VEXTI-563667 format. One record per residue: z, x, y of N, C-alpha, C in turn; residue number from 1; residue in three letters. Coordinates in steps of 0.2 Angstrom, whole numbers. Layout:
REM residues N
<site n_zz="Z" n_xx="X" n_yy="Y" ca_zz="Z" ca_xx="X" ca_yy="Y" c_zz="Z" c_xx="X" c_yy="Y" k="NUM" r="ALA"/>
...
This chain:
REM residues 84
<site n_zz="0" n_xx="4" n_yy="-6" ca_zz="0" ca_xx="0" ca_yy="0" c_zz="0" c_xx="4" c_yy="6" k="1" r="MET"/>
<site n_zz="3" n_xx="10" n_yy="6" ca_zz="4" ca_xx="15" ca_yy="12" c_zz="-3" c_xx="17" c_yy="14" k="2" r="GLY"/>
<site n_zz="-7" n_xx="19" n_yy="8" ca_zz="-14" ca_xx="21" ca_yy="10" c_zz="-18" c_xx="16" c_yy="13" k="3" r="LEU"/>
<site n_zz="-18" n_xx="10" n_yy="11" ca_zz="-22" ca_xx="5" ca_yy="15" c_zz="-20" c_xx="4" c_yy="22" k="4" r="ILE"/>
<site n_zz="-13" n_xx="4" n_yy="23" ca_zz="-11" ca_xx="3" ca_yy="30" c_zz="-13" c_xx="9" c_yy="34" k="5" r="LEU"/>
<site n_zz="-13" n_xx="15" n_yy="31" ca_zz="-15" ca_xx="21" ca_yy="34" c_zz="-22" c_xx="21" c_yy="36" k="6" r="TRP"/>
<site n_zz="-26" n_xx="18" n_yy="32" ca_zz="-33" ca_xx="18" ca_yy="33" c_zz="-35" c_xx="12" c_yy="39" k="7" r="LEU"/>
<site n_zz="-31" n_xx="7" n_yy="39" ca_zz="-32" ca_xx="2" ca_yy="44" c_zz="-30" c_xx="4" c_yy="51" k="8" r="ILE"/>
<site n_zz="-24" n_xx="7" n_yy="51" ca_zz="-21" ca_xx="10" ca_yy="58" c_zz="-26" c_xx="15" c_yy="60" k="9" r="VAL"/>
<site n_zz="-28" n_xx="20" n_yy="55" ca_zz="-33" ca_xx="25" ca_yy="57" c_zz="-39" c_xx="23" c_yy="60" k="10" r="GLY"/>
<site n_zz="-42" n_xx="17" n_yy="57" ca_zz="-48" ca_xx="14" ca_yy="60" c_zz="-47" c_xx="11" c_yy="66" k="11" r="GLY"/>
<site n_zz="-41" n_xx="8" n_yy="68" ca_zz="-40" ca_xx="5" ca_yy="74" c_zz="-39" c_xx="10" c_yy="79" k="12" r="VAL"/>
<site n_zz="-35" n_xx="16" n_yy="78" ca_zz="-34" ca_xx="21" ca_yy="82" c_zz="-41" c_xx="24" c_yy="84" k="13" r="VAL"/>
<site n_zz="-45" n_xx="26" n_yy="79" ca_zz="-52" ca_xx="29" ca_yy="80" c_zz="-56" c_xx="24" c_yy="84" k="14" r="GLY"/>
<site n_zz="-56" n_xx="18" n_yy="83" ca_zz="-60" ca_xx="13" ca_yy="87" c_zz="-58" c_xx="13" c_yy="94" k="15" r="TRP"/>
<site n_zz="-52" n_xx="12" n_yy="95" ca_zz="-49" ca_xx="12" ca_yy="102" c_zz="-51" c_xx="19" c_yy="106" k="16" r="LEU"/>
<site n_zz="-50" n_xx="25" n_yy="102" ca_zz="-52" ca_xx="31" ca_yy="105" c_zz="-59" c_xx="31" c_yy="107" k="17" r="ALA"/>
<site n_zz="-64" n_xx="29" n_yy="103" ca_zz="-71" ca_xx="29" ca_yy="104" c_zz="-73" c_xx="24" c_yy="110" k="18" r="SER"/>
<site n_zz="-69" n_xx="19" n_yy="111" ca_zz="-70" ca_xx="14" ca_yy="117" c_zz="-68" c_xx="18" c_yy="123" k="19" r="LEU"/>
<site n_zz="-63" n_xx="22" n_yy="123" ca_zz="-60" ca_xx="25" ca_yy="129" c_zz="-65" c_xx="31" c_yy="130" k="20" r="VAL"/>
<site n_zz="-68" n_xx="34" n_yy="125" ca_zz="-73" ca_xx="40" ca_yy="127" c_zz="-80" c_xx="38" c_yy="127" k="21" r="MET"/>
<site n_zz="-81" n_xx="31" n_yy="126" ca_zz="-88" ca_xx="28" ca_yy="126" c_zz="-93" c_xx="31" c_yy="121" k="22" r="ARG"/>
<site n_zz="-90" n_xx="32" n_yy="115" ca_zz="-94" ca_xx="34" ca_yy="109" c_zz="-95" c_xx="29" c_yy="104" k="23" r="THR"/>
<site n_zz="-93" n_xx="23" n_yy="105" ca_zz="-92" ca_xx="18" ca_yy="100" c_zz="-99" c_xx="16" c_yy="97" k="24" r="ASP"/>
<site n_zz="-104" n_xx="16" n_yy="101" ca_zz="-111" ca_xx="15" ca_yy="99" c_zz="-114" c_xx="20" c_yy="94" k="25" r="ALA"/>
<site n_zz="-111" n_xx="26" n_yy="94" ca_zz="-113" ca_xx="31" ca_yy="90" c_zz="-110" c_xx="32" c_yy="83" k="26" r="GLN"/>
<site n_zz="-104" n_xx="28" n_yy="82" ca_zz="-101" ca_xx="29" ca_yy="76" c_zz="-99" c_xx="22" c_yy="73" k="27" r="GLN"/>
<site n_zz="-99" n_xx="22" n_yy="66" ca_zz="-97" ca_xx="16" ca_yy="63" c_zz="-90" c_xx="16" c_yy="61" k="28" r="GLY"/>
<site n_zz="-88" n_xx="12" n_yy="56" ca_zz="-81" ca_xx="11" ca_yy="54" c_zz="-79" c_xx="17" c_yy="50" k="29" r="ILE"/>
<site n_zz="-83" n_xx="20" n_yy="46" ca_zz="-81" ca_xx="26" ca_yy="42" c_zz="-79" c_xx="31" c_yy="47" k="30" r="PHE"/>
<site n_zz="-83" n_xx="33" n_yy="52" ca_zz="-82" ca_xx="38" ca_yy="57" c_zz="-76" c_xx="36" c_yy="61" k="31" r="LEU"/>
<site n_zz="-75" n_xx="30" n_yy="63" ca_zz="-69" ca_xx="28" ca_yy="66" c_zz="-62" c_xx="29" c_yy="63" k="32" r="ASN"/>
<site n_zz="-62" n_xx="28" n_yy="56" ca_zz="-57" ca_xx="30" ca_yy="52" c_zz="-55" c_xx="37" c_yy="52" k="33" r="ILE"/>
<site n_zz="-60" n_xx="41" n_yy="51" ca_zz="-60" ca_xx="48" ca_yy="50" c_zz="-57" c_xx="51" c_yy="57" k="34" r="VAL"/>
<site n_zz="-60" n_xx="48" n_yy="63" ca_zz="-57" ca_xx="51" ca_yy="69" c_zz="-50" c_xx="49" c_yy="70" k="35" r="VAL"/>
<site n_zz="-48" n_xx="43" n_yy="68" ca_zz="-41" ca_xx="41" ca_yy="69" c_zz="-36" c_xx="45" c_yy="65" k="36" r="GLY"/>
<site n_zz="-38" n_xx="46" n_yy="59" ca_zz="-34" ca_xx="50" ca_yy="54" c_zz="-33" c_xx="57" c_yy="57" k="37" r="ILE"/>
<site n_zz="-39" n_xx="60" n_yy="58" ca_zz="-39" ca_xx="67" ca_yy="61" c_zz="-36" c_xx="68" c_yy="67" k="38" r="VAL"/>
<site n_zz="-37" n_xx="63" n_yy="72" ca_zz="-34" ca_xx="62" ca_yy="78" c_zz="-26" c_xx="62" c_yy="78" k="39" r="GLY"/>
<site n_zz="-24" n_xx="58" n_yy="73" ca_zz="-17" ca_xx="57" ca_yy="71" c_zz="-14" c_xx="64" c_yy="69" k="40" r="ALA"/>
<site n_zz="-17" n_xx="68" n_yy="65" ca_zz="-15" ca_xx="74" ca_yy="63" c_zz="-15" c_xx="79" c_yy="70" k="41" r="PHE"/>
<site n_zz="-20" n_xx="79" n_yy="74" ca_zz="-20" ca_xx="83" ca_yy="80" c_zz="-14" c_xx="81" c_yy="85" k="42" r="ILE"/>
<site n_zz="-13" n_xx="74" n_yy="85" ca_zz="-8" ca_xx="72" ca_yy="90" c_zz="-1" c_xx="74" c_yy="87" k="43" r="GLY"/>
<site n_zz="0" n_xx="74" n_yy="80" ca_zz="6" ca_xx="76" ca_yy="77" c_zz="7" c_xx="83" c_yy="79" k="44" r="GLY"/>
<site n_zz="2" n_xx="87" n_yy="78" ca_zz="3" ca_xx="94" ca_yy="80" c_zz="5" c_xx="96" c_yy="87" k="45" r="LEU"/>
<site n_zz="1" n_xx="92" n_yy="92" ca_zz="3" ca_xx="93" ca_yy="99" c_zz="9" c_xx="90" c_yy="101" k="46" r="LEU"/>
<site n_zz="11" n_xx="84" n_yy="99" ca_zz="17" ca_xx="81" ca_yy="102" c_zz="22" c_xx="79" c_yy="97" k="47" r="PHE"/>
<site n_zz="21" n_xx="80" n_yy="90" ca_zz="26" ca_xx="79" ca_yy="85" c_zz="26" c_xx="71" c_yy="84" k="48" r="GLY"/>
<site n_zz="26" n_xx="69" n_yy="78" ca_zz="26" ca_xx="62" ca_yy="76" c_zz="19" c_xx="59" c_yy="76" k="49" r="GLY"/>
<site n_zz="17" n_xx="56" n_yy="71" ca_zz="10" ca_xx="52" ca_yy="71" c_zz="11" c_xx="47" c_yy="66" k="50" r="SER"/>
<site n_zz="5" n_xx="43" n_yy="65" ca_zz="5" ca_xx="39" ca_yy="59" c_zz="5" c_xx="42" c_yy="53" k="51" r="ILE"/>
<site n_zz="4" n_xx="49" n_yy="53" ca_zz="4" ca_xx="52" ca_yy="46" c_zz="11" c_xx="54" c_yy="44" k="52" r="ASN"/>
<site n_zz="16" n_xx="53" n_yy="48" ca_zz="23" ca_xx="54" ca_yy="46" c_zz="26" c_xx="49" c_yy="42" k="53" r="SER"/>
<site n_zz="22" n_xx="43" n_yy="41" ca_zz="24" ca_xx="38" ca_yy="37" c_zz="27" c_xx="32" c_yy="41" k="54" r="GLY"/>
<site n_zz="29" n_xx="33" n_yy="47" ca_zz="32" ca_xx="27" ca_yy="51" c_zz="27" c_xx="25" c_yy="56" k="55" r="THR"/>
<site n_zz="26" n_xx="19" n_yy="57" ca_zz="21" ca_xx="17" ca_yy="62" c_zz="25" c_xx="13" c_yy="68" k="56" r="ILE"/>
<site n_zz="26" n_xx="16" n_yy="73" ca_zz="29" ca_xx="13" ca_yy="79" c_zz="24" c_xx="14" c_yy="85" k="57" r="THR"/>
<site n_zz="26" n_xx="11" n_yy="91" ca_zz="22" ca_xx="11" ca_yy="97" c_zz="21" c_xx="19" c_yy="99" k="58" r="VAL"/>
<site n_zz="26" n_xx="23" n_yy="98" ca_zz="26" ca_xx="30" ca_yy="101" c_zz="21" c_xx="34" c_yy="96" k="59" r="SER"/>
<site n_zz="22" n_xx="33" n_yy="89" ca_zz="17" ca_xx="36" ca_yy="85" c_zz="10" c_xx="34" c_yy="85" k="60" r="THR"/>
<site n_zz="9" n_xx="27" n_yy="87" ca_zz="3" ca_xx="25" ca_yy="88" c_zz="-1" c_xx="28" c_yy="94" k="61" r="PHE"/>
<site n_zz="3" n_xx="29" n_yy="99" ca_zz="1" ca_xx="32" ca_yy="105" c_zz="-1" c_xx="39" c_yy="105" k="62" r="LEU"/>
<site n_zz="4" n_xx="43" n_yy="101" ca_zz="2" ca_xx="50" ca_yy="99" c_zz="-4" c_xx="50" c_yy="95" k="63" r="VAL"/>
<site n_zz="-5" n_xx="46" n_yy="91" ca_zz="-11" ca_xx="46" ca_yy="87" c_zz="-17" c_xx="45" c_yy="91" k="64" r="SER"/>
<site n_zz="-17" n_xx="40" n_yy="95" ca_zz="-22" ca_xx="38" ca_yy="100" c_zz="-24" c_xx="44" c_yy="104" k="65" r="LEU"/>
<site n_zz="-19" n_xx="47" n_yy="107" ca_zz="-20" ca_xx="53" ca_yy="112" c_zz="-24" c_xx="59" c_yy="108" k="66" r="VAL"/>
<site n_zz="-21" n_xx="60" n_yy="101" ca_zz="-24" ca_xx="65" ca_yy="97" c_zz="-32" c_xx="63" c_yy="96" k="67" r="GLY"/>
<site n_zz="-33" n_xx="57" n_yy="94" ca_zz="-40" ca_xx="55" ca_yy="93" c_zz="-44" c_xx="56" c_yy="99" k="68" r="ALA"/>
<site n_zz="-42" n_xx="54" n_yy="105" ca_zz="-46" ca_xx="55" ca_yy="111" c_zz="-47" c_xx="63" c_yy="113" k="69" r="ILE"/>
<site n_zz="-42" n_xx="67" n_yy="111" ca_zz="-43" ca_xx="74" ca_yy="112" c_zz="-48" c_xx="76" c_yy="107" k="70" r="VAL"/>
<site n_zz="-48" n_xx="74" n_yy="101" ca_zz="-53" ca_xx="76" ca_yy="96" c_zz="-60" c_xx="74" c_yy="98" k="71" r="LEU"/>
<site n_zz="-61" n_xx="68" n_yy="101" ca_zz="-68" ca_xx="66" ca_yy="103" c_zz="-70" c_xx="70" c_yy="109" k="72" r="LEU"/>
<site n_zz="-65" n_xx="71" n_yy="114" ca_zz="-67" ca_xx="76" ca_yy="120" c_zz="-69" c_xx="82" c_yy="117" k="73" r="ALA"/>
<site n_zz="-66" n_xx="85" n_yy="112" ca_zz="-68" ca_xx="92" ca_yy="110" c_zz="-75" c_xx="91" c_yy="107" k="74" r="ILE"/>
<site n_zz="-76" n_xx="86" n_yy="103" ca_zz="-83" ca_xx="85" ca_yy="100" c_zz="-88" c_xx="84" c_yy="105" k="75" r="VAL"/>
<site n_zz="-87" n_xx="80" n_yy="111" ca_zz="-91" ca_xx="79" ca_yy="116" c_zz="-93" c_xx="86" c_yy="120" k="76" r="ASN"/>
<site n_zz="-88" n_xx="90" n_yy="120" ca_zz="-88" ca_xx="96" ca_yy="124" c_zz="-93" c_xx="101" c_yy="120" k="77" r="LEU"/>
<site n_zz="-92" n_xx="101" n_yy="113" ca_zz="-96" ca_xx="105" ca_yy="109" c_zz="-103" c_xx="103" c_yy="109" k="78" r="VAL"/>
<site n_zz="-104" n_xx="96" n_yy="108" ca_zz="-111" ca_xx="94" ca_yy="107" c_zz="-115" c_xx="93" c_yy="114" k="79" r="ARG"/>
<site n_zz="-112" n_xx="92" n_yy="119" ca_zz="-115" ca_xx="91" ca_yy="125" c_zz="-114" c_xx="96" c_yy="131" k="80" r="ARG"/>
<site n_zz="-109" n_xx="100" n_yy="130" ca_zz="-107" ca_xx="105" ca_yy="135" c_zz="-103" c_xx="102" c_yy="140" k="81" r="GLY"/>
<site n_zz="-101" n_xx="96" n_yy="140" ca_zz="-97" ca_xx="92" ca_yy="145" c_zz="-93" c_xx="87" c_yy="142" k="82" r="ALA"/>
<site n_zz="-87" n_xx="85" n_yy="145" ca_zz="-83" ca_xx="79" ca_yy="143" c_zz="-85" c_xx="74" c_yy="147" k="83" r="VAL"/>
<site n_zz="-87" n_xx="68" n_yy="144" ca_zz="-89" ca_xx="62" ca_yy="148" c_zz="-83" c_xx="60" c_yy="152" k="84" r="ARG"/>
């Protein structure tokens, strides 16, 4: 059950981050899930605590969202040479 919840929250975090960074048209649901999960890992490294720690609260959700936005900004910087 934890894996399913992890995938759902990761998908929502990735989708919200792609809306903020205006990359939603370029990625599908699978990529949104990957961005959310990897972003949660990055957010956990930067700020401590994320959805990967097992508990889902507002603060861990926001940390995961910030990590996903940072991930998309890095990808945009590498692909285009500038952050949108």
